[in-house]
N, C-alpha and C positions, 0 to 999 in steps of 0.2 A: 249605670244607666240601664233601664229595663228595655225589653225588646221593642215596645211601642215607641219609646223615645229614640232608640237607634234607627228604627224604620223611618220615623219622621225626619230625623237628621239626614238620612240617606236621600230621601225624596226631595228635601229642600236644597241639598248641596251637590247632587250628582244627576247627570242626564241619563246614565245607564248604570246597570249593576248586574253582576253575574248571578245566576240562579243558585249557585253553590254558596254564595254569601247570604242569600235570602232564606234558604232552607232552614238553617238553625234558628233564625229569627221567627219564622213561621211556626216552627215546632214549639218554641218558647211561648209564643202568643196563644197557640192552641191549648197548651197546658195551663196557662193563666186563666183562660175562659172556662176550661173544664173545672178547675179548682174553684172558680167563682160560682159556677153553677152548683157545685156540690155544697158550698157554704150556704147559698140561697135556699137550696132544698132542705138542708138541715135546719136553718132558721125557720122556714115555713112549717116544718114538722113540729118544732118546739113551740111555735105560736099556736098551732092547732091543739097540741096537748094542753097548753095553758088555758085555752078557751074552753076545752072540754072540762078541765078541772074546775074552772070558775063557774061554769054552768051547773055542775054537780053541787057546788057549795051554796048556790043561790036558792 
């Protein structure tokens, strides 16, 4: 179960939770978003390069 699913389960089933339990989930979620942002930036760069290459061949 990933961190977002764990957080969702916690919020659905518990009225309160300790911050020490949330801290690792928050860190994992942050790392997921950082990784996603890096993948998106890489894909954007690759698309830009493809567009430049395509324009040169036209």
